[in-house]
N, C-alpha and C positions, 0 to 999 in steps of 0.2 A: 350453582353450580358449588359442589362437594367440598366442608372446608381441607379433606385429604388433600385432594384433587386439586386445590389453589397451590398445598404442603408441597406436593409434584411438580406441577412446575415450576414455582420455585426458585426449587430444589434445579430442578433441570437450567434454568436461567444459571441461575449462580454456577453452577459446573461449567455453560458455556462460555461464565466473561469467566471465567478465570483457564481455560481450557486455551483462551485467542485470546489476543494481546490488544486487536484492534476489530471495533464494529460499528457497522455503520447502519444505522436509522433512515429506514425507506417509506414511502409508500406505493406499493403495488395491485391497491383497491380499480376494480375496474376493467385490469385483463381480462383478456377470453380467455375462453381456454388450451388456444393455441400457440400465444405470447406465455402465459404463465407455463407453456411446456417448456416452449422456449428458454425462456428465462431462466427453468429450474435446471436443464441442460447444460446454458453454459455459464453459470451457476457451478456445479458439477464440475465442469470441465477445468475451470480457473481453483477450483479446489475453495469453495466462500459454499459455507453455512450459511443454508435460505429460512427461515423462520416466522413467521408469522405469531404473532403476543400480542396479550390486551396488556396494555397501556399498562392499568394499571399494575399488574401483578409488575411488570417491567419498573418500573418505578418502586417499586415495591423494593425491589432486590437493591435498586440502584442507591435506593439512602438507607441500605442495612449494610451496603457498601462503607459509608461514609466519605467517598472520594471525591473533596469537594469542585476537582475538576471535570468528572462524571458528573456529578449535578445540574453541568452548565446549562445540560442537553434535555434536563426533564419535560422544558416549555416546547420541545417536540414533540413528542408523545402524544399529537392528538391525531383524532381518527383511524380508521386501518393504518396500522403498521408492521412493518414486514423487518427486521433484523437479520444483516448477512453479518457472519462472523468469517473473521481468515486470518491467517498467519504472517500475511506481506498486508504492509500499511495500506498497497494504491494498490490493489489488484481489482476491490469490486468502483471504485471509482472511475478505474477505467473501463471496464461489467458497461458502470450505467453510463458513460459519454458515448463506448462502443452500442449500446441497441437505442442510446436518442440518437444517433446518427441513421443508424437502420432504418428510420425513422416507426421506431418507440416510443410512445409518448409518457409510457412507463414504464422501468425504477423511476422517481421525484427520491433525490438528497430530501431527508429532514435535517438531519444533523450527524456526525460520527465520533468515536473517540479512539487516535491517532496516536500507536506514540505516545499516550498519556498526556493530549494535547483534546482540547472536545470544538471540532466545525459546527457549526447551526449554521442552514440555513444552502440554501442548492449553492448559491453564488461561490460557498468555499470548492464545487469541485474539481475546479481546474486547480487549485493550491493540492488536493489531494491528491491528481494525479502527478504531478509531481516527485511527488516524496516520496526519493528514493529507497530500495528495501536495506535491512543488514548487509545481505551478500553486495549488491549495490556501492554498497557507501568501501565498502571493503576496497573493492575494483578499483576505485577511484585512488583510493589511497594509495593500494602495489601502483600503479600505476603514476602516480603520484610522486611517490619512493622511485620508482623503476629512472624517473626522468631523466634525472641530471646526474647519477649513475651509464645514461647509457651516450646523453651529451656528454661524460669526460672520456669515455671508453671510443666513440667517435670522433673525439679531437686528437687523443693516445694514436687512432690510428692514422690519421690525415695527416696527422706529425713525422709517425713511422714514416708516411709513403714522400715524404717531401723531407723530408731530412736525410732517406736513402735516397730521394735522388739527387740532393745536394750535395751529398757524399758524391755519388756517382761522376757528376759533372765535373766536382774538384778535383777528383784523381783522372778523369780523362782530358783537362788541363794543363796536372804538371804530365805529365805525360808527354803531351807538345811540347 
C-alpha cells in the first residue's frame, strides 16, 4: 500500500473517531454475501456506520490520539476487524445481540469504546446493551423530578375531595 493511501485512510479513521463518540470493534469474517448485506442494511437502519479496517492503521490512529482509556482496546485488534461507529452508545450492542438471536454467528464483539470507557471481550455485550443514551437518561431524570410533584398534586386533590366531603357532612349534621 502506498504511503499516500495509508495517510488518507489514517485521516479518514481520525475523522470518524472525532465525529462519532462511540465505536465497537467487531469480527465479521466468514459472513456470506447474504448475511453481509443483512448486516449492512441493519447497520444503516440503526444509523451505525460499519467499516472494515486494517488493524495496524487503526492502532496507529488510537496511539496518536494518546487517550489512555482508548488504548485498552488495542489488544482486540487481532484478525479481521470491522468498526461500528455510532452516536447512540448501545445501538451496536443491541444490534449484535439481535443478529446473534436471529441465528447469525457474526458479528462478534471484540471490544468497544463507549462514553469514554473501554470494554474488552464479548462477555461485555449485556453490559453494553444496558447502557442508556443521553436522551434516555434525561427522560429518567425528568420522570424522577415529576414523581414528587405528582404525589403532592394527587394528595392535594384527594385531600380536597375529603375536606369537601367532611364539610358537607358537618353542614348536614348542623342542619339536623
